[in-house]
C-alpha positions in Angstrom: 32.0 -7.0 -68.1 31.0 -3.5 -66.6 27.3 -4.5 -66.9 27.9 -7.9 -65.2 29.7 -6.1 -62.2 26.8 -3.6 -61.9 24.4 -6.5 -61.9 26.4 -8.4 -59.1 26.5 -5.2 -57.0 22.7 -4.8 -57.4 22.1 -8.4 -56.3 24.4 -7.9 -53.3 22.4 -4.8 -52.2 19.1 -6.8 -52.5 20.6 -9.7 -50.4 21.8 -7.3 -47.7 18.4 -5.7 -47.6 16.7 -9.0 -47.2 19.1 -9.9 -44.3 18.3 -6.7 -42.5 14.6 -7.2 -42.9 14.8 -10.9 -41.6 16.9 -9.9 -38.6 15.2 -6.8 -37.7 18.5 -5.0 -37.5 20.0 -1.7 -38.4 16.8 0.4 -38.2 14.8 -1.8 -40.7 11.7 0.0 -42.0 12.7 3.1 -40.0 12.2 1.2 -36.6 14.4 2.3 -33.7 15.7 0.1 -31.0 12.9 1.3 -28.6 10.3 -0.2 -31.1 11.6 -3.7 -30.8 10.4 -6.0 -28.0 12.5 -7.0 -25.1 12.4 -10.8 -24.6 12.7 -12.3 -21.1 13.4 -16.0 -21.3 11.6 -18.3 -18.8 13.3 -20.0 -16.1 13.8 -23.7 -15.9 10.2 -24.3 -14.6 8.8 -22.8 -17.8 7.4 -19.7 -15.9 8.7 -16.2 -16.0 10.1 -15.0 -12.6 7.5 -13.0 -10.7 7.4 -9.8 -8.7 5.1 -10.0 -5.6 3.7 -6.8 -4.1 2.1 -6.8 -0.7 0.3 -3.6 0.4 0.2 -3.1 4.1 -2.1 0.1 4.2 -1.4 3.8 3.7 1.8 3.8 1.6 3.5 0.7 3.0 4.6 -1.9 0.5 6.7 -5.1 0.6 8.3 -6.0 -2.8 9.7 -9.4 -3.4 11.7 -9.1 -6.5 12.1 -11.9 -9.2 15.4 -12.7 -7.8 14.1 -12.9 -4.2 15.2 -9.7 -2.8 12.8 -8.0 -0.3 12.3 -4.3 -0.4 10.1 -2.3 2.0 8.7 1.0 1.0 7.5 3.6 3.6 7.1 0.9 6.3 4.4 2.6 8.5 3.3 -0.7 10.1 3.0 -1.1 13.8 1.0 2.2 14.3 -0.9 1.9 11.0 -4.6 1.4 11.7 -5.0 -0.3 8.3 -2.2 -2.7 8.6 -3.5 -6.3 9.3 -2.6 -7.5 12.8 -0.5 -10.3 11.6 2.1 -7.9 10.1 2.2 -5.7 13.2 4.5 -8.3 14.5 7.4 -7.3 12.4 8.9 -11.0 12.4 6.0 -11.9 10.1 7.4 -9.7 7.3 10.1 -12.3 6.7 13.5 -11.2 5.6 14.3 -7.6 4.6 17.1 -6.6 2.2 16.5 -2.9 1.7 14.2 -0.1 3.0 13.2 2.9 1.0 11.5 5.9 2.7 10.1 8.8 0.5 10.0 11.5 3.3 10.3 11.9 6.9 6.7 12.1 8.1 5.7 9.5 10.7 3.3 7.6 8.4 6.1 6.9 6.0 9.3 6.7 8.0 7.3 4.6 10.6 9.2 1.6 11.5 12.0 2.1 9.1 14.8 2.8 11.6 13.7 -0.2 13.8 13.6 -2.5 10.9 16.9 -1.3 9.5 18.6 -2.1 12.8 16.7 -5.4 13.3 17.9 -6.8 9.8 21.0 -4.6 9.6 20.0 -3.3 6.2 20.3 0.2 4.6 17.5 2.6 4.9 17.6 5.0 1.8 15.8 8.2 2.1 16.1 12.0 1.3 19.6 13.1 2.2 18.5 15.6 4.9 16.4 13.1 6.7 19.1 10.5 6.7 21.7 13.1 7.9 19.4 13.9 10.8 18.8 10.3 11.6 22.6 9.8 12.0 23.1 13.1 13.9 20.3 12.4 16.3 21.7 8.9 16.9 18.5 7.1 15.6 20.6 5.2 13.0 24.4 4.5 12.4 25.9 6.0 9.3 26.4 2.7 7.7 22.6 2.0 7.7 21.6 5.5 6.4 23.4 6.0 3.1 23.5 9.2 1.3 21.5 9.8 -1.9 19.7 12.6 -3.8 17.4 13.3 -6.6 18.4 11.9 -10.0 20.9 9.7 -8.3 20.8 5.9 -9.2 22.1 3.3 -6.8 22.5 -0.5 -6.9 22.6 -1.6 -3.2 21.1 -5.0 -4.1 23.6 -5.8 -6.8 23.9 -4.7 -10.5 20.5 -6.1 -11.7 18.2 -3.8 -9.5 18.5 0.0 -10.1 16.9 2.5 -7.7 16.5 6.1 -8.9 15.4 8.9 -6.7 13.0 11.4 -8.4 11.1 14.5 -7.4 7.9 14.8 -5.3 5.9 17.8 -4.4 5.3 17.7 -0.7 7.1 18.4 2.7 9.3 16.2 4.9 9.7 17.5 8.5 11.2 15.0 11.0 9.3 14.9 14.3 11.7 13.4 16.7 10.9 12.4 20.4 13.9 13.5 22.4 14.5 10.7 25.0 16.3 13.1 27.4 13.3 15.6 27.6 10.4 13.5 26.4 9.5 16.4 24.2 8.9 16.4 20.5 11.3 18.3 18.3 11.1 19.2 14.6 14.3 18.4 12.6 15.4 18.7 9.0 13.8 15.9 7.0 15.3 16.8 3.6 13.1 17.2 0.5 10.3 14.6 -0.3 11.1 12.2 -3.2 9.7 9.3 -5.2 11.5 6.2 -6.5 11.8 4.5 -9.9 12.8 0.9 -9.2 13.9 -1.3 -12.2 13.9 -5.0 -11.2 16.0 -7.9 -12.5 13.6 -8.7 -15.3 13.3 -5.0 -16.5 9.9 -4.4 -14.9 9.8 -0.8 -13.6 7.8 0.7 -10.6 7.3 4.3 -10.1 6.5 5.0 -6.4 5.5 8.6 -6.2 5.5 8.9 -2.4 3.3 11.7 -1.1 2.9 14.3 -3.8 0.7 16.9 -5.5 0.6 17.3 -9.2 3.7 18.7 -11.0 4.4 18.8 -14.7 7.6 16.8 -14.6 5.6 13.7 -13.9 5.2 13.6 -17.7 9.0 13.7 -17.9 9.4 10.9 -15.3 6.8 8.9 -17.4 8.4 9.6 -20.7 11.9 9.0 -19.6 11.7 6.1 -17.3 8.6 4.4 -18.7 7.3 2.6 -15.6 5.2 -0.4 -15.9 3.5 0.2 -12.6 2.7 3.4 -10.8 1.9 3.7 -7.0 0.0 6.9 -6.7 -1.6 8.6 -3.6 -5.3 9.5 -4.0 -6.4 10.6 -0.5 -6.5 14.3 -0.9 -5.9 16.9 1.8 -2.1 16.2 2.1 -1.6 14.8 -1.5 -3.5 14.5 -4.8 -7.0 13.5 -4.6 -8.6 11.1 -7.0 -9.3 13.7 -9.8 -5.7 15.0 -9.8 -4.2 11.5 -9.7 -6.5 10.4 -12.6 -5.2 13.5 -14.6 -1.6 12.4 -14.0 -2.2 8.9 -15.2 -4.5 9.8 -18.1 -2.4 12.6 -19.7 1.2 12.3 -18.4 2.1 8.7 -17.4 0.9 5.9 -19.6 1.8 2.8 -17.5 0.2 -0.6 -17.8 -0.8 -0.7 -14.0 -1.7 1.8 -11.3 -1.9 1.0 -7.6 -3.9 3.8 -5.6 -2.7 4.2 -2.0 -2.6 6.7 0.9 -6.4 6.9 1.3 -8.9 5.9 4.1 -6.2 5.5 6.8 -7.3 8.7 8.6 -10.5 10.8 8.3 -8.9 13.5 6.2 -7.8 11.1 3.5 -11.2 10.9 1.9 -10.4 9.9 -1.7 -11.5 6.5 -2.9 -10.5 4.0 -5.7 -14.0 4.3 -7.1 -13.7 8.0 -7.5 -10.3 7.4 -9.0 -11.6 4.9 -11.5 -14.5 7.2 -12.4 -12.3 10.2 -13.0 -9.7 8.1 -15.0 -12.4 7.0 -17.5 -11.7 4.6 -20.4 -8.1 3.8 -20.3 -5.7 0.9 -21.2 -4.1 1.3 -17.6 -5.3 -1.4 -15.3 -6.4 -0.2 -11.8 -5.2 -2.5 -9.0 -7.7 -2.4 -6.2 -6.0 -4.1 -3.2 -7.2 -4.3 0.4 -4.5 -3.8 3.0 -2.7 -7.2 3.4 -3.6 -8.1 -0.3 -1.0 -9.1 -2.8 -0.5 -8.9 -6.6 2.1 -10.6 -8.8 3.4 -9.7 -12.2 
């Protein structure tokens, strides 16, 4: 009888092991949850929902998420020499649900306050910048919510997560005082980047303006972005060689979009130089022209 019980226990262990292997559960063959694929089921049309990205020159982007939300990033548009004329009429941007600004410089803050008031949507930016915008009367407090680095917010609902991360730059706010017609420099807070996780799990790391810093590797390892938006112009930010180093050794994303080049004479870096410095890689470089779009 004891031998029969031992045999039954042995068969039970074999059966449990077979179930674990078939179901991929409980760490089968030493695999962790991170090794298993994430499956996104298609919608009723049979196609996966898409993200559409429109580049408007310099660092200005319009994201249309799989759920139809529209996010503007660094909306330097009407005074941007590279923005197509069509979009300098802000009505042609269509609806806007949220604005993200990486720092207070005019070529990033740009039309952000005007668009926030036009569409009555929040403008998220460095805490010091938003405090100055409210204090100076540029924006009402309800359109300039507070946030800071490492914080995550969900202003568009629980399926879109926006995390503020570090950038290595500056962030002075140059404000034209309407009473004196004189320019004044105010606190613009610290520069930032954003990691944006969309409804379908796709992640975008928009670096903003930045130089190299070693925690780019941490951001890459921890957040695991699918797409990186990276400055390559040089002079005020990384040039092509530094940007290529970051992508080759620190951030192993599937896609990279080079921006912040060619808008002004000082921004001499080019996508061709970036691609050459990057060398053989599995990361696909997206070469957009201002006004061009890409969908994922």
